[in-house]
Phi, psi and omega in degrees: 000155181288159176300131180307321182294327178296315178302314184297315178300319182294321182288332180274351181301128181264151180251155180297324185238154176300146179260160170283163176300321178298317182288324175295316177297319176302321171296319180293314179298320182297319182294326180271353176082022180263135178267118191271276194202192175301332180290327175293323175302314182296320185287333182253021187308310180298320179294321182287313185275337185085167184294328183298312184279314184296334176290336183250353182213135176243153177285112182274319177196159175227130178233130179269132179270175181296328179274018176069017177264162178252135165265116183254136177243119177254148177247113177291148178301326175219156177307327185296334180281352181300313180294318178302314186293323179298323176293334183265006190293334178289321178292321176299315177299314175300321181292322178289316173300319175299321180298312187279335179089009176206173177292081193268334189270126178266317184206147172239127172229170182238138179251127180265000000 
């Protein structure tokens, strides 16, 4: 676990603009090391995917299905990256599943 003083400093950090409750809780969860939900996935996209994937794709949407899986829609930085991302879909799926700790991804699609 992190040093208590580090946690205290992170919690005391002020932001330039007011945060929504979800953003504030996401920051608190990140500080405490708790994995929250699909909103937390969106907030921590770069950390989870790494700079290689996060630089060529952004998270467009996340939808939870009835069977508790996530349908992930990615938006490539340019249309040319859509093919590259399709080849990387297994790696993206593995990183998201590893983050949540279970088989969370049902489908990955791309929005142009």
